[in-house]
C-alpha positions as CSV (number, residue, x, y, z in Angstrom):
1,M,72.7,59.9,106.0
2,R,73.5,64.0,105.4
3,Q,73.6,65.8,102.6
4,F,75.3,69.2,101.8
5,L,75.5,71.6,99.2
6,T,78.4,73.6,98.9
7,R,79.0,76.4,96.4
8,S,83.0,77.0,96.7
9,Q,86.0,75.5,97.7
10,R,86.2,77.5,101.1
11,E,82.5,76.1,101.8
12,T,83.6,72.4,101.3
13,A,87.0,73.0,103.2
14,K,85.0,74.2,106.0
15,L,82.4,71.5,106.0
16,A,85.2,69.1,105.6
17,K,87.0,70.9,109.0
18,T,83.6,70.8,111.1
19,L,83.3,67.1,110.2
20,A,87.1,66.6,111.3
21,Q,86.2,68.2,114.5
22,E,83.6,66.2,115.2
23,I,85.4,63.0,114.5
24,I,88.4,63.6,116.8
25,K,86.3,64.1,119.7
26,K,85.3,60.8,119.7
27,P,87.6,58.2,121.0
28,L,89.0,55.2,119.0
29,K,89.7,51.8,120.3
30,I,93.5,51.0,120.4
31,G,94.5,49.3,117.2
32,K,91.5,50.2,115.6
33,A,91.1,52.7,112.5
34,L,88.5,54.9,111.1
35,I,88.3,54.8,107.4
36,I,86.4,57.8,105.2
37,G,86.4,56.7,101.8
38,L,85.9,60.0,99.1
39,E,84.3,59.1,95.8
40,G,83.3,61.5,92.9
41,E,84.5,62.4,89.7
42,L,87.8,64.6,88.8
43,G,87.1,68.1,89.8
44,S,84.4,67.2,92.2
45,G,86.1,68.4,95.4
46,K,87.8,65.3,97.1
47,T,91.2,67.1,97.4
48,T,89.5,70.3,98.7
49,F,87.9,68.2,101.3
50,I,91.1,66.2,102.5
51,K,92.8,69.5,103.1
52,G,90.1,71.2,105.0
53,F,89.6,68.1,106.9
54,A,93.5,68.1,108.0
55,K,93.1,71.5,108.9
56,G,90.4,70.0,111.3
57,L,92.6,67.8,112.6
58,G,95.0,70.4,113.6
59,I,97.9,69.2,110.6
60,K,99.8,72.4,109.6
61,R,101.7,70.6,106.7
62,R,100.5,71.3,103.2
63,L,98.8,68.2,102.0
64,T,99.6,66.9,98.4
65,S,97.8,64.3,96.3
66,P,99.2,60.8,96.9
67,T,98.2,59.9,93.2
68,F,102.0,58.7,92.3
69,V,102.8,57.1,95.8
70,L,99.2,55.9,96.6
71,L,99.7,56.8,100.4
72,K,100.9,59.8,102.4
73,K,100.9,59.9,106.5
74,Y,100.4,62.8,108.7
75,K,100.7,63.1,112.2
76,I,98.0,64.7,114.1
77,P,99.2,67.1,116.3
78,K,96.6,67.1,119.0
79,N,97.2,63.2,119.5
80,P,100.5,62.2,118.0
81,N,99.6,58.6,118.5
82,I,97.1,59.0,115.6
83,Y,97.7,59.5,112.2
84,L,96.2,60.8,109.1
85,Y,96.4,58.0,106.2
86,H,95.6,59.7,102.7
87,L,95.3,57.2,100.2
88,D,94.4,57.8,96.2
89,C,93.0,54.5,95.3
90,Y,91.8,55.3,91.7
91,R,94.3,52.5,90.6
92,L,92.8,49.5,92.4
93,N,90.5,47.5,90.6
94,R,87.9,47.1,93.3
95,T,87.0,49.1,96.5
96,K,86.0,45.7,98.0
97,D,90.1,45.5,98.5
98,L,89.7,47.9,101.1
99,L,86.4,47.2,102.8
100,G,87.6,43.4,103.4
101,L,90.2,44.8,106.4
102,D,88.8,44.9,109.8
103,F,87.9,48.5,110.4
104,P,85.3,49.5,113.1
105,E,83.6,51.9,110.9
106,I,83.6,53.0,107.6
107,I,82.0,56.4,106.4
108,W,81.5,57.3,102.7
109,I,81.4,60.6,101.4
110,K,80.0,60.8,97.7
111,F,80.8,64.0,95.9
112,K,78.5,65.2,92.8
113,I,79.2,68.0,90.3
114,I,75.9,69.6,90.2
115,S,77.3,73.1,88.2
116,E,80.6,74.8,88.0
117,K,80.4,76.2,91.0
118,E,78.2,73.8,93.0
119,R,78.6,70.5,94.6
120,R,76.4,68.1,96.6
121,I,78.2,66.2,99.1
122,I,76.7,63.0,100.5
123,I,77.9,61.3,103.9
124,R,76.9,58.1,104.7
125,N,78.1,55.7,107.7
């Protein structure tokens, strides 16, 4: 488990970008996926994080929340056979519905509001 304290949207996005750059270096087996679950209350930094993460993957398109469509798909320029799927699962009843899928690795990232300008980000895998 790694824990970080960010004090601005810029710091949160930078942390996400760095994490994405670490992850993209590791090869994935064909037909497998890596899921990163973001958990946190409204305003805790999840959208800022995913935007920074996409930037770290080299995605230039502007990311918008998939709240009303549940899923958006973005091609990763450095590897056109790999995609970033951005899901908004707040309307799902149970996270267990996602965990039952056959994924080799799941990383959960929890966001906690500390103060108006501080967020605690905990990464578990």
